[in-house]
C-alpha positions, 0 to 999 in steps of 0.5 A, a space after each residue: 500499499 503507498 504512503 498516499 493510500 495509507 494517509 487517506 485510509 487513516 484520514 478517513 478512519 479519524 474522520 469517522 471516529 469523529 463523526 460518531 458525535 456531533 461537533 457540539 457533543 464533541 466540544 462538550 465531551 470529556 473523552 474526545 476533543 477537536 482543534 486545528 491551526 492555520 498559520 500563514 507566513 511571509 518570508 524574504 531574504 537576500 544573500 544568506 545562502 552564499 553571502 554573495 551579491 553576484 549570485 541570485 539568492 533573494 527570494 520572497 515566498 509564502 508558507 501556508 500551513 494547516 492543521 487539524 487535531 483529534 484526541 480521544 480518551 476512550 477509557 481510562 489510562 488510554 489516550 489516542 492523538 491524531 494530527 493531520 497537516 500540510 504546508 504549502 509553499 509558493 513564491 518567487 526569486 530574484 532570477 524569476 524562478 518560482 517556488 511552487 510545491 508540486 502538490 500540497 499533500 495531507 500528511 500524518 503529523 502526529 499519530 500516537 497512542 498512550 497507556 498510562 499507569 501510576 508508575 509508568 506511561 508508554 507511547 508508540 507512533 508518530 510523535 513530537 519529541 523535545 528535550 530541554 531547549 532542543 539542543 540535541 532533540 527536537 526537529 524530528 525526521 521529515 526534513 520539510 522545514 517549518 512544516 512538521 517535526 515528528 519522529 516515529 518512535 516509542 517512549 517509555 516514561 518511568 515515574 518515581 516522585 519528582 523524577 521522570 525517566 524516558 526510555 525511547 527508541 526512534 526509526 529515522 530511515 530504513 533502507 528500501 523506503 525511499 529518500 536519500 538517507 538509509 538505515 538510521 536509528 535513535 535510542 536514548 535515556 533521558 532523566 528529568 529530576 528536580 534540579 538537573 536533567 541527565 541524558 545519554 543518546 545513541 545515533 547510528 547512521 549506518 550508511 552513507 547518503 546524499 543530500 538533495 544538492 548532492 553532498 555525500 553524508 558519511 556513515 556516522 555513529 555518536 554516543 552523547 552524554 549530557 546534562 541540563 540545569 534550568 530555572 526559568 520563572 516568569 520574573 526574577 533571575 533566570 538561567 539555563 546551563 546545558 552541556 554534552 560529550 560525544 564519542 563515536 565514529 565519522 566515515 572510517 575514522 574515530 570521532 569525538 566532540 563537546 558542546 554546550 551553552 549558558 544563559 543568565 537573565 532577569 525579568 522584572 516583575 509588574 505589568 511590564 516585564 523588562 528582560 536582560 540576557 547574557 548568553 554563550 554557545 560553544 560547539 566543537 569543530 573539526 581539525 582538518 589536519 588530523 584523521 580524527 573527526 572532532 566536529 559537534 554532531 547535532 543530532 536532530 536539532 538542525 532547526 533555526 534555534 540560534 538564528 533564522 538567517 545563519 542557519 541557512 548560511 551554515 547549511 548551504 554547501 559553499 560555506 562548509 568547512 569540508 565536502 563531508 561537513 554535516 552542515 548546520 550548527 557545528 565549529 561555532 562560538 557565539 556570545 550574545 546579549 538580549 534585551 526584551 520588554 512587554 506584558 505577558 501577552 506581547 513581547 518584543 526583543 532585540 538581540 546582538 550576537 557575535 559569531 566565531 569559528 572554533 578552528 582557525 583557518 576552516 573557512 573560505 577566509 583567513 580568520 575565525 571571526 564568523 561575523 555580527 548578527 543583529 536580530 529583532 522580534 515582536 510577538 503579540 496576542 491579537 485575540 482569543 486564538 489569534 497570534 502574530 509575529 514579526 522577525 528580522 535579522 541582519 548579518 555583517 560577515 567576518 574574515 572566516 568568510 570570503 574576503 568579498 563576502 556580503 551582508 545578508 538579511 532575513 524577514 518574516 511576518 506570520 499570523 496564526 489562528 488556532 481553535 
């Protein structure tokens, strides 16, 4: 049975389940809940792919994402959740090349069942996973940008007092099911305590694969052990600290890496919260003069958690350290200052970030200064179930990039309606 047929069949089953009761009955029922979301984004950027005015990488486009979900509790201790969605993208570039998704497909964004007892919960199916701030686990396996972030996984949560222990396993890709990746799995143990989180993760990418642009991504096996400390109240002193050590193999060589971040800030009490934050980030980089690979393995955290703009620059082939570089967040040091203000339902923030490479002479330029990044963001609740957002970023490249590298910018507006 094709994936399209499976999707249609599952959609029919869920709609049939929803049809057992009227819409009013569903909204009033404690056992069945129905909801959805429509999100429209307008995005534009210039030069962020290769930092060169001479090439055409200036685009303006729209992303329309729609979702509908259903949650059912047919009996005590059993929960079912299905969410269907799609994201349609269209627009045009500077060189008159159009951006058109070939078709807007309905996909199973989530579909899982969970059995809960006093001392454990067991969930299996397609689910979102996010641990901490998504330092290693967040963006999932779809590779469809902002459309979805799911894993096909199993998760057993053991409960004891204020401590929760997750035992998880996920199938990322399997040979013979199409796509550019082959045979990849994730296993892990994540413990959430009252004061500290501890985790052990194992990523197994048993076969090399090629990206859409043709870049070869080698076989890679990585074990990561890490911790996280965080205290994030609505007001007062706020902090977060996370770090991890990695060991494994990259292609045919041994590999090791290490990385972490820290954030320290303060948010004022009162009706208007003023905020101040200092932060730092370190992700190890590979030394190309050694056989051992020392670069950071980001696991499943390629999402733009540090910058909407620079994630494109890191991921593009023209700015990689070597042809085999995994791309995205690696070989990176950053320090930032963030200022924010606003009531709980509205927030505006400004951030300045200095970016550097960990290893010298690994970029297109002669230095290690990646550049300076300026960012503005505004979030507002415009009504019940209606939110808006504006994001703008500007990047001035340093001597890590080519001598003639040009400045880049990114901008986005967003409206989201949910029910």
